MARGUKOL-200099 format. One record per residue: residue in three letters; chain; x, y, z of N, C-alpha, C in turn. Coordinates in steps of 0.1 Angstrom, whole numbers. Layout:
BEGIN
+--------+--------+-------+-------+-------+-------+-------+-------+-------+-------+-------+
: residu : chaine :    nx :    ny :    nz :   cax :   cay :   caz :    cx :    cy :    cz :
+--------+--------+-------+-------+-------+-------+-------+-------+-------+-------+-------+
:    ALA :      A :     X :     Y :     Z :     X :     Y :     Z :     X :     Y :     Z :
...
+--------+--------+-------+-------+-------+-------+-------+-------+-------+-------+-------+
END
This chain:
BEGIN
+--------+--------+-------+-------+-------+-------+-------+-------+-------+-------+-------+
: residu : chaine :    nx :    ny :    nz :   cax :   cay :   caz :    cx :    cy :    cz :
+--------+--------+-------+-------+-------+-------+-------+-------+-------+-------+-------+
:    MET :      A :   245 :  -471 :  1463 :   235 :  -472 :  1474 :   227 :  -458 :  1473 :
:    LEU :      A :   214 :  -459 :  1475 :   205 :  -448 :  1475 :   209 :  -438 :  1487 :
:    ASP :      A :   211 :  -425 :  1484 :   213 :  -416 :  1494 :   200 :  -411 :  1500 :
:    LEU :      A :   197 :  -416 :  1512 :   184 :  -413 :  1518 :   182 :  -399 :  1521 :
:    ASP :      A :   193 :  -392 :  1526 :   192 :  -378 :  1529 :   188 :  -370 :  1517 :
:    ASP :      A :   195 :  -372 :  1506 :   191 :  -365 :  1494 :   177 :  -368 :  1489 :
:    TRP :      A :   173 :  -381 :  1490 :   160 :  -384 :  1485 :   149 :  -378 :  1494 :
:    LEU :      A :   151 :  -378 :  1507 :   141 :  -372 :  1516 :   141 :  -357 :  1514 :
:    ALA :      A :   152 :  -350 :  1512 :   152 :  -336 :  1509 :   144 :  -333 :  1496 :
:    ASP :      A :   146 :  -341 :  1486 :   139 :  -339 :  1473 :   124 :  -341 :  1476 :
:    PHE :      A :   120 :  -351 :  1483 :   106 :  -353 :  1486 :   100 :  -341 :  1494 :
:    LEU :      A :   107 :  -336 :  1504 :   101 :  -326 :  1512 :   100 :  -312 :  1504 :
:    ALA :      A :   109 :  -311 :  1494 :   108 :  -299 :  1486 :    95 :  -299 :  1478 :
:    SER :      A :    90 :  -310 :  1474 :    77 :  -311 :  1467 :    70 :  -324 :  1471 :
:    PRO :      A :    64 :  -324 :  1483 :    58 :  -337 :  1488 :    47 :  -342 :  1480 :
:    ASP :      A :    48 :  -355 :  1478 :    37 :  -363 :  1471 :    29 :  -369 :  1483 :
:    LEU :      A :    17 :  -363 :  1486 :    10 :  -367 :  1498 :     4 :  -381 :  1496 :
:    GLY :      A :     3 :  -386 :  1484 :    -2 :  -399 :  1482 :     8 :  -410 :  1487 :
:    LEU :      A :    20 :  -406 :  1491 :    30 :  -416 :  1496 :    29 :  -417 :  1511 :
:    LEU :      A :    21 :  -408 :  1518 :    21 :  -407 :  1532 :    11 :  -417 :  1539 :
:    SER :      A :    16 :  -429 :  1541 :     8 :  -438 :  1549 :     8 :  -434 :  1564 :
:    PRO :      A :    -1 :  -440 :  1572 :     0 :  -438 :  1586 :    14 :  -441 :  1592 :
:    ALA :      A :    20 :  -452 :  1587 :    33 :  -456 :  1592 :    43 :  -445 :  1589 :
:    ALA :      A :    42 :  -439 :  1577 :    52 :  -428 :  1573 :    50 :  -416 :  1582 :
:    LEU :      A :    37 :  -413 :  1585 :    35 :  -401 :  1594 :    40 :  -404 :  1608 :
:    ARG :      A :    38 :  -416 :  1613 :    43 :  -420 :  1627 :    58 :  -419 :  1627 :
:    LEU :      A :    65 :  -423 :  1617 :    79 :  -422 :  1617 :    84 :  -408 :  1615 :
:    GLY :      A :    76 :  -400 :  1607 :    80 :  -387 :  1604 :    79 :  -377 :  1616 :
:    ARG :      A :    71 :  -381 :  1626 :    69 :  -372 :  1638 :    82 :  -369 :  1645 :
:    ARG :      A :    92 :  -378 :  1644 :   104 :  -377 :  1651 :   114 :  -366 :  1644 :
:    LEU :      A :   110 :  -362 :  1632 :   119 :  -353 :  1624 :   113 :  -339 :  1623 :
:    LEU :      A :   119 :  -329 :  1629 :   113 :  -316 :  1628 :   112 :  -311 :  1614 :
:    VAL :      A :   122 :  -314 :  1605 :   121 :  -309 :  1592 :   109 :  -315 :  1584 :
:    VAL :      A :   105 :  -327 :  1588 :    93 :  -333 :  1582 :    81 :  -326 :  1587 :
:    ARG :      A :    80 :  -324 :  1599 :    68 :  -317 :  1605 :    66 :  -303 :  1599 :
:    GLN :      A :    77 :  -296 :  1598 :    77 :  -283 :  1592 :    72 :  -283 :  1578 :
:    ALA :      A :    77 :  -292 :  1570 :    74 :  -292 :  1556 :    59 :  -296 :  1553 :
:    LEU :      A :    54 :  -306 :  1562 :    41 :  -311 :  1559 :    30 :  -303 :  1567 :
:    ASP :      A :    33 :  -296 :  1577 :    23 :  -288 :  1585 :    14 :  -280 :  1576 :
:    PRO :      A :    18 :  -273 :  1566 :     9 :  -265 :  1558 :     0 :  -273 :  1549 :
:    LEU :      A :     4 :  -286 :  1547 :    -3 :  -294 :  1536 :   -13 :  -304 :  1542 :
:    LEU :      A :   -11 :  -308 :  1554 :   -20 :  -318 :  1559 :   -33 :  -312 :  1565 :
:    VAL :      A :   -44 :  -317 :  1561 :   -57 :  -312 :  1565 :   -64 :  -322 :  1574 :
:    ASP :      A :   -64 :  -335 :  1572 :   -71 :  -345 :  1580 :   -65 :  -344 :  1594 :
:    PRO :      A :   -74 :  -342 :  1604 :   -69 :  -341 :  1618 :   -62 :  -354 :  1623 :
:    LEU :      A :   -66 :  -365 :  1618 :   -59 :  -378 :  1621 :   -45 :  -378 :  1616 :
:    ASP :      A :   -43 :  -374 :  1603 :   -30 :  -373 :  1598 :   -21 :  -364 :  1606 :
:    ARG :      A :   -27 :  -353 :  1609 :   -19 :  -343 :  1617 :   -15 :  -348 :  1631 :
:    ALA :      A :   -25 :  -356 :  1637 :   -22 :  -362 :  1650 :   -11 :  -372 :  1649 :
:    LEU :      A :   -11 :  -380 :  1639 :    -1 :  -391 :  1637 :    13 :  -384 :  1635 :
:    LEU :      A :    13 :  -373 :  1629 :    26 :  -366 :  1627 :    30 :  -357 :  1639 :
:    GLY :      A :    22 :  -357 :  1649 :    25 :  -349 :  1661 :    22 :  -334 :  1659 :
:    LEU :      A :    12 :  -331 :  1650 :     9 :  -317 :  1648 :    -4 :  -312 :  1655 :
:    GLY :      A :   -11 :  -321 :  1662 :   -23 :  -317 :  1668 :   -29 :  -328 :  1676 :
:    PRO :      A :   -40 :  -326 :  1683 :   -46 :  -336 :  1692 :   -52 :  -347 :  1684 :
:    ALA :      A :   -53 :  -359 :  1689 :   -59 :  -370 :  1682 :   -74 :  -368 :  1682 :
:    PRO :      A :   -81 :  -369 :  1671 :   -96 :  -367 :  1670 :  -103 :  -379 :  1675 :
:    VAL :      A :  -115 :  -377 :  1679 :  -124 :  -388 :  1682 :  -129 :  -395 :  1669 :
:    GLU :      A :  -128 :  -408 :  1668 :  -131 :  -415 :  1656 :  -140 :  -427 :  1659 :
:    GLU :      A :  -149 :  -430 :  1650 :  -158 :  -442 :  1652 :  -154 :  -454 :  1644 :
:    GLU :      A :  -150 :  -452 :  1632 :  -146 :  -463 :  1623 :  -134 :  -470 :  1629 :
:    LEU :      A :  -134 :  -483 :  1629 :  -124 :  -490 :  1637 :  -109 :  -486 :  1634 :
:    GLY :      A :  -106 :  -487 :  1621 :   -92 :  -484 :  1617 :   -88 :  -470 :  1621 :
:    ARG :      A :   -96 :  -460 :  1619 :   -93 :  -446 :  1623 :   -93 :  -445 :  1638 :
:    ALA :      A :  -101 :  -452 :  1645 :  -101 :  -452 :  1660 :   -88 :  -458 :  1665 :
:    VAL :      A :   -84 :  -468 :  1659 :   -71 :  -474 :  1664 :   -60 :  -465 :  1661 :
:    LEU :      A :   -59 :  -459 :  1650 :   -48 :  -450 :  1646 :   -49 :  -437 :  1655 :
:    SER :      A :   -61 :  -433 :  1659 :   -62 :  -422 :  1668 :   -57 :  -425 :  1682 :
:    ALA :      A :   -59 :  -438 :  1686 :   -54 :  -442 :  1699 :   -39 :  -443 :  1699 :
:    VAL :      A :   -33 :  -448 :  1687 :   -19 :  -448 :  1686 :   -13 :  -434 :  1686 :
:    ALA :      A :   -19 :  -425 :  1679 :   -14 :  -411 :  1680 :   -15 :  -405 :  1694 :
:    THR :      A :   -25 :  -409 :  1701 :   -26 :  -404 :  1715 :   -15 :  -409 :  1724 :
:    VAL :      A :   -12 :  -422 :  1723 :    -2 :  -428 :  1732 :    12 :  -423 :  1727 :
:    GLU :      A :    14 :  -422 :  1714 :    27 :  -417 :  1710 :    29 :  -402 :  1713 :
:    GLY :      A :    18 :  -395 :  1716 :    19 :  -382 :  1721 :    21 :  -381 :  1736 :
:    GLY :      A :    21 :  -392 :  1743 :    24 :  -393 :  1757 :    12 :  -393 :  1766 :
:    ALA :      A :     0 :  -396 :  1761 :   -12 :  -396 :  1769 :   -18 :  -410 :  1768 :
:    PRO :      A :   -26 :  -415 :  1778 :   -33 :  -427 :  1776 :   -45 :  -426 :  1767 :
:    ALA :      A :   -47 :  -436 :  1759 :   -58 :  -436 :  1750 :   -71 :  -439 :  1757 :
:    PRO :      A :   -82 :  -432 :  1754 :   -95 :  -434 :  1761 :  -101 :  -447 :  1756 :
:    ASP :      A :  -107 :  -455 :  1766 :  -113 :  -468 :  1763 :  -105 :  -477 :  1755 :
:    ALA :      A :   -92 :  -478 :  1759 :   -83 :  -486 :  1751 :   -87 :  -501 :  1752 :
:    ALA :      A :   -92 :  -505 :  1763 :   -97 :  -519 :  1765 :  -108 :  -522 :  1755 :
:    GLY :      A :  -118 :  -514 :  1754 :  -129 :  -516 :  1745 :  -124 :  -516 :  1731 :
:    LEU :      A :  -115 :  -508 :  1727 :  -109 :  -507 :  1714 :  -102 :  -520 :  1710 :
:    GLU :      A :   -94 :  -525 :  1719 :   -87 :  -538 :  1716 :   -97 :  -549 :  1715 :
:    GLU :      A :  -108 :  -549 :  1723 :  -118 :  -559 :  1721 :  -124 :  -559 :  1708 :
:    ARG :      A :  -128 :  -547 :  1703 :  -133 :  -545 :  1689 :  -123 :  -550 :  1679 :
:    ALA :      A :  -111 :  -547 :  1681 :  -101 :  -550 :  1670 :   -97 :  -564 :  1669 :
:    GLN :      A :  -100 :  -573 :  1679 :   -96 :  -587 :  1678 :  -102 :  -594 :  1666 :
:    ALA :      A :  -113 :  -589 :  1661 :  -119 :  -595 :  1649 :  -112 :  -590 :  1636 :
:    GLU :      A :  -103 :  -580 :  1637 :   -97 :  -574 :  1625 :   -82 :  -575 :  1627 :
:    PRO :      A :   -75 :  -586 :  1621 :   -61 :  -588 :  1623 :   -53 :  -575 :  1620 :
:    ARG :      A :   -57 :  -568 :  1610 :   -49 :  -556 :  1606 :   -48 :  -546 :  1617 :
:    TRP :      A :   -58 :  -545 :  1626 :   -58 :  -535 :  1636 :   -55 :  -540 :  1650 :
:    TRP :      A :   -56 :  -553 :  1652 :   -55 :  -559 :  1666 :   -41 :  -556 :  1672 :
:    PRO :      A :   -30 :  -558 :  1666 :   -17 :  -555 :  1673 :   -16 :  -540 :  1677 :
:    LEU :      A :   -20 :  -531 :  1668 :   -19 :  -517 :  1672 :   -28 :  -514 :  1683 :
:    ALA :      A :   -40 :  -519 :  1683 :   -49 :  -517 :  1694 :   -44 :  -522 :  1707 :
:    ALA :      A :   -38 :  -534 :  1706 :   -32 :  -540 :  1718 :   -20 :  -532 :  1724 :
:    GLN :      A :   -12 :  -526 :  1714 :    -1 :  -518 :  1719 :    -6 :  -505 :  1725 :
:    ALA :      A :   -16 :  -499 :  1720 :   -22 :  -487 :  1726 :   -28 :  -490 :  1739 :
:    HIS :      A :   -34 :  -502 :  1740 :   -40 :  -506 :  1753 :   -29 :  -508 :  1764 :
:    ALA :      A :   -19 :  -515 :  1760 :    -8 :  -518 :  1770 :    -1 :  -505 :  1774 :
:    ALA :      A :     0 :  -495 :  1765 :     6 :  -482 :  1768 :    -3 :  -474 :  1777 :
:    SER :      A :   -16 :  -477 :  1778 :   -25 :  -470 :  1785 :   -29 :  -476 :  1798 :
:    SER :      A :   -26 :  -489 :  1800 :   -31 :  -496 :  1812 :   -20 :  -506 :  1817 :
:    ALA :      A :   -17 :  -503 :  1830 :    -8 :  -512 :  1837 :   -14 :  -526 :  1838 :
:    GLY :      A :   -27 :  -527 :  1839 :   -33 :  -540 :  1840 :   -32 :  -548 :  1827 :
:    ARG :      A :   -32 :  -542 :  1815 :   -30 :  -549 :  1803 :   -16 :  -554 :  1802 :
:    GLU :      A :    -6 :  -545 :  1806 :     7 :  -550 :  1806 :     9 :  -562 :  1815 :
:    GLN :      A :     4 :  -562 :  1827 :     5 :  -573 :  1836 :    -1 :  -586 :  1830 :
:    GLN :      A :   -13 :  -584 :  1824 :   -19 :  -595 :  1817 :   -10 :  -602 :  1807 :
:    GLY :      A :    -4 :  -593 :  1798 :     5 :  -599 :  1788 :    17 :  -605 :  1795 :
:    ARG :      A :    22 :  -599 :  1805 :    34 :  -604 :  1812 :    31 :  -618 :  1817 :
:    MET :      A :    19 :  -620 :  1823 :    16 :  -633 :  1828 :    14 :  -644 :  1817 :
:    ARG :      A :     8 :  -640 :  1806 :     6 :  -649 :  1795 :    19 :  -653 :  1789 :
:    LEU :      A :    29 :  -644 :  1788 :    41 :  -647 :  1781 :    50 :  -655 :  1791 :
:    SER :      A :    47 :  -655 :  1803 :    56 :  -663 :  1813 :    52 :  -678 :  1813 :
:    VAL :      A :    40 :  -681 :  1807 :    36 :  -695 :  1805 :    43 :  -701 :  1793 :
:    GLN :      A :    52 :  -710 :  1795 :    60 :  -715 :  1784 :    53 :  -725 :  1776 :
:    GLU :      A :    43 :  -720 :  1768 :    35 :  -729 :  1760 :    31 :  -720 :  1748 :
:    LEU :      A :    34 :  -725 :  1736 :    31 :  -718 :  1723 :    19 :  -724 :  1717 :
:    PRO :      A :    10 :  -716 :  1712 :    -2 :  -721 :  1705 :     1 :  -725 :  1691 :
:    TYR :      A :    -7 :  -733 :  1685 :    -6 :  -735 :  1670 :   -13 :  -724 :  1663 :
:    ALA :      A :    -7 :  -718 :  1653 :   -13 :  -708 :  1645 :   -13 :  -712 :  1631 :
:    PHE :      A :   -24 :  -711 :  1624 :   -24 :  -713 :  1609 :   -16 :  -702 :  1602 :
:    PRO :      A :    -9 :  -706 :  1592 :    -1 :  -695 :  1584 :   -10 :  -684 :  1580 :
:    GLY :      A :    -5 :  -672 :  1582 :   -13 :  -660 :  1579 :   -23 :  -656 :  1589 :
:    GLU :      A :   -23 :  -662 :  1601 :   -32 :  -658 :  1612 :   -24 :  -653 :  1624 :
:    LEU :      A :   -30 :  -644 :  1631 :   -24 :  -639 :  1644 :   -30 :  -647 :  1655 :
:    ASP :      A :   -22 :  -649 :  1666 :   -27 :  -656 :  1678 :   -24 :  -647 :  1690 :
:    PRO :      A :   -30 :  -649 :  1701 :   -29 :  -640 :  1713 :   -14 :  -639 :  1718 :
:    VAL :      A :    -6 :  -650 :  1717 :     8 :  -649 :  1722 :    16 :  -639 :  1713 :
:    THR :      A :    14 :  -640 :  1700 :    21 :  -631 :  1691 :    17 :  -616 :  1694 :
:    VAL :      A :     4 :  -614 :  1696 :    -1 :  -601 :  1699 :     5 :  -596 :  1712 :
:    ASP :      A :     6 :  -605 :  1722 :    12 :  -601 :  1735 :    27 :  -597 :  1733 :
:    VAL :      A :    34 :  -605 :  1725 :    48 :  -601 :  1723 :    49 :  -587 :  1717 :
:    LEU :      A :    40 :  -584 :  1707 :    41 :  -571 :  1701 :    36 :  -560 :  1711 :
:    ALA :      A :    27 :  -563 :  1719 :    21 :  -553 :  1728 :    30 :  -550 :  1740 :
:    VAL :      A :    35 :  -560 :  1746 :    43 :  -558 :  1759 :    57 :  -563 :  1759 :
:    GLY :      A :    61 :  -568 :  1747 :    74 :  -575 :  1747 :    86 :  -565 :  1750 :
:    ALA :      A :    85 :  -553 :  1747 :    96 :  -543 :  1749 :    99 :  -543 :  1764 :
:    ARG :      A :    89 :  -545 :  1773 :    92 :  -545 :  1787 :    93 :  -559 :  1793 :
:    VAL :      A :    88 :  -569 :  1786 :    87 :  -582 :  1792 :    98 :  -591 :  1787 :
:    LEU :      A :   101 :  -591 :  1775 :   111 :  -601 :  1769 :   124 :  -601 :  1776 :
:    PRO :      A :   130 :  -589 :  1779 :   144 :  -589 :  1785 :   144 :  -596 :  1798 :
:    ALA :      A :   133 :  -597 :  1805 :   132 :  -604 :  1818 :   130 :  -619 :  1817 :
:    LEU :      A :   128 :  -624 :  1805 :   125 :  -638 :  1804 :   138 :  -646 :  1802 :
:    HIS :      A :   137 :  -659 :  1805 :   149 :  -668 :  1802 :   152 :  -667 :  1787 :
:    VAL :      A :   165 :  -666 :  1784 :   170 :  -664 :  1770 :   164 :  -674 :  1761 :
:    ASP :      A :   163 :  -687 :  1764 :   158 :  -697 :  1755 :   143 :  -695 :  1752 :
:    TRP :      A :   136 :  -691 :  1762 :   121 :  -689 :  1760 :   119 :  -676 :  1752 :
:    ALA :      A :   128 :  -666 :  1754 :   127 :  -653 :  1746 :   130 :  -657 :  1731 :
:    ARG :      A :   139 :  -665 :  1729 :   142 :  -669 :  1715 :   130 :  -676 :  1709 :
:    LYS :      A :   124 :  -685 :  1716 :   112 :  -692 :  1711 :   101 :  -683 :  1708 :
:    LEU :      A :    99 :  -673 :  1717 :    88 :  -663 :  1714 :    91 :  -655 :  1702 :
:    THR :      A :   104 :  -652 :  1700 :   108 :  -644 :  1689 :   106 :  -652 :  1676 :
:    ASP :      A :   110 :  -665 :  1676 :   107 :  -673 :  1664 :    92 :  -674 :  1661 :
:    HIS :      A :    84 :  -675 :  1671 :    70 :  -677 :  1670 :    64 :  -664 :  1664 :
:    ALA :      A :    68 :  -652 :  1669 :    62 :  -640 :  1665 :    67 :  -636 :  1651 :
:    ALA :      A :    79 :  -641 :  1647 :    85 :  -637 :  1634 :    76 :  -640 :  1622 :
:    ASP :      A :    67 :  -650 :  1624 :    58 :  -654 :  1613 :    49 :  -643 :  1610 :
:    ALA :      A :    47 :  -633 :  1619 :    38 :  -622 :  1616 :    45 :  -610 :  1609 :
:    LEU :      A :    58 :  -611 :  1607 :    64 :  -600 :  1600 :    58 :  -597 :  1586 :
:    VAL :      A :    55 :  -607 :  1579 :    49 :  -605 :  1566 :    35 :  -598 :  1567 :
:    LEU :      A :    28 :  -603 :  1577 :    15 :  -596 :  1579 :    16 :  -582 :  1583 :
:    ASP :      A :    26 :  -579 :  1591 :    29 :  -565 :  1595 :    32 :  -556 :  1582 :
:    CYS :      A :    41 :  -562 :  1574 :    45 :  -554 :  1562 :    33 :  -553 :  1552 :
:    ARG :      A :    24 :  -562 :  1552 :    12 :  -561 :  1543 :     3 :  -551 :  1549 :
:    ALA :      A :     2 :  -549 :  1562 :    -7 :  -540 :  1568 :    -1 :  -526 :  1570 :
:    LEU :      A :    13 :  -525 :  1567 :    20 :  -513 :  1570 :    17 :  -508 :  1585 :
:    GLY :      A :    18 :  -518 :  1594 :    14 :  -516 :  1608 :    25 :  -511 :  1617 :
:    LEU :      A :    38 :  -513 :  1613 :    49 :  -510 :  1623 :    47 :  -517 :  1636 :
:    TRP :      A :    41 :  -529 :  1635 :    38 :  -536 :  1647 :    51 :  -540 :  1655 :
:    PHE :      A :    62 :  -543 :  1648 :    74 :  -548 :  1654 :    83 :  -536 :  1658 :
:    TRP :      A :    81 :  -524 :  1653 :    90 :  -513 :  1656 :    93 :  -511 :  1671 :
:    PRO :      A :    83 :  -511 :  1680 :    85 :  -508 :  1694 :    93 :  -519 :  1701 :
:    VAL :      A :    91 :  -531 :  1696 :    96 :  -543 :  1704 :   109 :  -549 :  1698 :
:    LEU :      A :   113 :  -545 :  1686 :   123 :  -552 :  1678 :   136 :  -554 :  1686 :
:    ARG :      A :   140 :  -543 :  1693 :   153 :  -544 :  1700 :   153 :  -552 :  1712 :
:    SER :      A :   141 :  -555 :  1717 :   140 :  -564 :  1729 :   138 :  -578 :  1726 :
:    MET :      A :   137 :  -582 :  1713 :   136 :  -595 :  1709 :   150 :  -602 :  1707 :
:    ALA :      A :   150 :  -614 :  1705 :   163 :  -621 :  1701 :   166 :  -617 :  1687 :
:    THR :      A :   173 :  -606 :  1686 :   174 :  -600 :  1672 :   182 :  -609 :  1662 :
:    GLU :      A :   191 :  -617 :  1667 :   198 :  -626 :  1658 :   189 :  -636 :  1651 :
:    ARG :      A :   177 :  -638 :  1657 :   167 :  -647 :  1651 :   159 :  -641 :  1640 :
:    LEU :      A :   159 :  -628 :  1639 :   151 :  -620 :  1630 :   157 :  -616 :  1617 :
:    VAL :      A :   170 :  -616 :  1617 :   177 :  -612 :  1605 :   173 :  -619 :  1592 :
:    LYS :      A :   172 :  -633 :  1593 :   169 :  -641 :  1582 :   154 :  -638 :  1578 :
:    PRO :      A :   144 :  -639 :  1587 :   130 :  -637 :  1582 :   128 :  -623 :  1577 :
:    VAL :      A :   135 :  -613 :  1582 :   133 :  -599 :  1577 :   139 :  -598 :  1563 :
:    SER :      A :   151 :  -604 :  1561 :   157 :  -604 :  1547 :   148 :  -612 :  1537 :
:    ALA :      A :   141 :  -622 :  1542 :   132 :  -630 :  1533 :   120 :  -622 :  1528 :
:    LEU :      A :   117 :  -611 :  1535 :   106 :  -603 :  1530 :   108 :  -597 :  1516 :
:    ALA :      A :   120 :  -597 :  1512 :   123 :  -593 :  1498 :   116 :  -602 :  1488 :
:    ARG :      A :   113 :  -614 :  1492 :   106 :  -623 :  1483 :    92 :  -625 :  1486 :
:    ALA :      A :    87 :  -617 :  1495 :    73 :  -619 :  1499 :    63 :  -614 :  1488 :
:    ARG :      A :    52 :  -620 :  1487 :    42 :  -616 :  1477 :    31 :  -607 :  1484 :
:    ARG :      A :    25 :  -599 :  1476 :    13 :  -591 :  1480 :    17 :  -580 :  1490 :
:    LEU :      A :    30 :  -575 :  1489 :    33 :  -564 :  1498 :    28 :  -551 :  1491 :
:    PRO :      A :    22 :  -542 :  1499 :    18 :  -530 :  1493 :    30 :  -520 :  1491 :
:    PRO :      A :    28 :  -509 :  1484 :    38 :  -499 :  1484 :    42 :  -495 :  1498 :
:    GLY :      A :    54 :  -495 :  1502 :    59 :  -492 :  1515 :    63 :  -504 :  1523 :
:    GLY :      A :    58 :  -516 :  1519 :    61 :  -528 :  1526 :    76 :  -532 :  1527 :
:    LEU :      A :    82 :  -530 :  1515 :    97 :  -533 :  1515 :   104 :  -522 :  1523 :
:    GLY :      A :    99 :  -510 :  1522 :   106 :  -499 :  1530 :   105 :  -502 :  1545 :
:    MET :      A :    94 :  -507 :  1550 :    92 :  -511 :  1564 :   102 :  -523 :  1567 :
:    ALA :      A :   103 :  -532 :  1558 :   113 :  -543 :  1560 :   127 :  -537 :  1561 :
:    ALA :      A :   130 :  -528 :  1553 :   143 :  -521 :  1553 :   146 :  -514 :  1566 :
:    ALA :      A :   135 :  -508 :  1571 :   136 :  -501 :  1584 :   139 :  -511 :  1595 :
:    TYR :      A :   132 :  -522 :  1595 :   135 :  -533 :  1605 :   149 :  -538 :  1603 :
:    SER :      A :   153 :  -540 :  1591 :   167 :  -546 :  1588 :   178 :  -536 :  1594 :
:    HIS :      A :   176 :  -523 :  1591 :   185 :  -513 :  1596 :   186 :  -514 :  1611 :
:    ARG :      A :   174 :  -515 :  1618 :   174 :  -515 :  1633 :   180 :  -527 :  1638 :
:    LEU :      A :   180 :  -538 :  1630 :   187 :  -551 :  1634 :   202 :  -550 :  1631 :
:    GLY :      A :   207 :  -540 :  1624 :   221 :  -540 :  1621 :   224 :  -548 :  1609 :
:    ALA :      A :   214 :  -551 :  1600 :   216 :  -560 :  1589 :   215 :  -551 :  1576 :
:    PRO :      A :   219 :  -557 :  1565 :   218 :  -549 :  1552 :   204 :  -545 :  1549 :
:    TRP :      A :   202 :  -533 :  1546 :   188 :  -528 :  1543 :   186 :  -523 :  1528 :
:    ALA :      A :   197 :  -519 :  1522 :   196 :  -513 :  1509 :   190 :  -522 :  1498 :
:    PRO :      A :   193 :  -535 :  1498 :   187 :  -544 :  1488 :   172 :  -544 :  1489 :
:    LEU :      A :   166 :  -542 :  1501 :   152 :  -542 :  1502 :   146 :  -529 :  1496 :
:    VAL :      A :   152 :  -518 :  1498 :   148 :  -505 :  1493 :   149 :  -506 :  1477 :
:    ASP :      A :   160 :  -511 :  1473 :   163 :  -512 :  1458 :   152 :  -519 :  1451 :
:    LYS :      A :   145 :  -529 :  1457 :   135 :  -536 :  1450 :   121 :  -529 :  1451 :
:    GLY :      A :   120 :  -518 :  1458 :   108 :  -511 :  1460 :   106 :  -498 :  1452 :
:    GLY :      A :    96 :  -490 :  1455 :    94 :  -478 :  1448 :    95 :  -466 :  1458 :
:    ASP :      A :    88 :  -455 :  1454 :    90 :  -443 :  1462 :    84 :  -444 :  1476 :
:    ALA :      A :    73 :  -451 :  1478 :    67 :  -453 :  1491 :    77 :  -461 :  1500 :
:    ASP :      A :    84 :  -470 :  1494 :    94 :  -478 :  1502 :   106 :  -469 :  1506 :
:    ARG :      A :   110 :  -461 :  1496 :   121 :  -452 :  1499 :   117 :  -442 :  1510 :
:    LEU :      A :   105 :  -437 :  1510 :   101 :  -427 :  1520 :   101 :  -434 :  1534 :
:    LEU :      A :    95 :  -445 :  1535 :    94 :  -452 :  1548 :   108 :  -455 :  1553 :
:    ALA :      A :   117 :  -460 :  1545 :   131 :  -463 :  1549 :   138 :  -450 :  1553 :
:    ALA :      A :   136 :  -440 :  1545 :   143 :  -427 :  1549 :   139 :  -422 :  1562 :
:    LEU :      A :   125 :  -421 :  1564 :   120 :  -416 :  1577 :   125 :  -424 :  1589 :
:    ALA :      A :   125 :  -437 :  1587 :   129 :  -446 :  1598 :   144 :  -445 :  1601 :
:    ILE :      A :   152 :  -446 :  1590 :   167 :  -446 :  1592 :   172 :  -433 :  1596 :
:    ILE :      A :   168 :  -422 :  1590 :   172 :  -409 :  1594 :   167 :  -405 :  1608 :
:    GLY :      A :   155 :  -409 :  1611 :   149 :  -407 :  1624 :   156 :  -414 :  1635 :
:    GLU :      A :   164 :  -424 :  1632 :   172 :  -431 :  1643 :   184 :  -423 :  1647 :
:    ARG :      A :   188 :  -413 :  1640 :   200 :  -406 :  1643 :   197 :  -396 :  1654 :
:    PRO :      A :   207 :  -392 :  1662 :   205 :  -382 :  1672 :   200 :  -369 :  1666 :
:    GLN :      A :   189 :  -363 :  1671 :   184 :  -351 :  1665 :   189 :  -339 :  1673 :
:    GLY :      A :   195 :  -329 :  1665 :   200 :  -317 :  1672 :   189 :  -307 :  1673 :
+--------+--------+-------+-------+-------+-------+-------+-------+-------+-------+-------+
END
């Protein structure tokens, strides 16, 4: 099995900045050794904000604006105009779940809206490869809402949202990271493991799947073994970051 501690130490001794996706930076902010190693190397204010090294910049382009909002809320502050940002992002599936998460973290009203919609026990039909509002609500407010729902309905919502796992790994979005432990986790082990056979995953996609598998308490090493350095980096940052930090 790959020794993630040794691999991460080697990476930090001579970082390949080309491996640093926004997801990797977000995971890396939990590790002081990562922040210290990358601090002298990162120039982009957005990259620095995602790693927790500075304030989130004002951005106009949708993707960067969403990531800036994510950096803001992960830094403990509400994102400005989070409602308008989610409205813009609804037309871009890659960014909609992250914008919804930033909105819910910034607005009690958005959380209540999601809570009400998830309490209506009716699932929409979604074409394969498409996001629907129920799935986005699960990702946005599920960490606080799902544990309060009836167990059978929570399982159905988990099964419904699980179809978006492959979209998440293709987008390197970390959409499921905040909500994973609040879902019916036993229903997710099989679909996460199946990501090993998914097509069109970018570098890092299998590493994200491995991070999810580790968080679910399922075998993660086979997913990393099928990937490359970007996958190893994401898995290392996620798994090592889960340990108590001294």
